[in-house]
C-alpha angles and dihedrals in degrees: 000000000000132000084260092073098091088050091049091053090050089050091046089056093043090053091052090046091051092050091050093053093041093058090054097258127128123236091232087068089066097049115095123148091194091060092043090051091048089058104036104037098057089041093053093043093051091045090052090050091057101034134031121233094257091054091049093048091051088048093057093041090057093067094063131077114262100044116109106204124184126219093271091051091050091050094050089047092050091049091048096050094044087052093046090051089054095044092051090047091048093047090052090052095047088047088052091052093046091050089047092052092050089049095048095041089060099040092116097026132052105006092199093068091056092071093044092049091048092048093050091047095053097036094054088056092045093050091046091052091044095049093044089052093046101043125017096030098057092038090052091050091050090048095050088050089053092045088054091048092051092051092046091051099047 
C-alpha cells in the first residue's frame, strides 16, 4: 500500500457520488445508518472474536510505509483481511435478507415499510461491496507484495 491509499479511497467515494448524481439520484438516498450498522457491527464483532485489538492494529499498520513486518506478521494480517472480507460480505448478504424479509412481510400491509425494507436490503449490499473494495482488497494486495519482497530478499 502506498501513501496514495487515503486519496484513492476518497476518489472512490467521489466516483460513486458523481455516478449517483449523474443518474439523477440524490446522495441522501444512499445514507442509511441502519444499513451501515447491519454491515459494520457484525463484521467488527466477528473480527474482535478472532483477533485481539493489538493484532488488528498491527494488521492495519502493516499496510502503510514505515512498518517492518516479518513473515508471521504478514501471515496474521493476510488471515485477518481475508476474514474481514468474508465478514463484510456475509453481513451484506444478511442485511439484504433482513431488508427483504421486512419488505415481503409488509407487502399487503403498511406500504411505507416496503420502500424502507427495499432500501435497507440494497444499501447493505452496496455498503458491504464498497467496504470490501476499500479495505480488505487493497490491504491484501499490499500484503502479498510485501510477502513477495520478503521471498525475493531472503
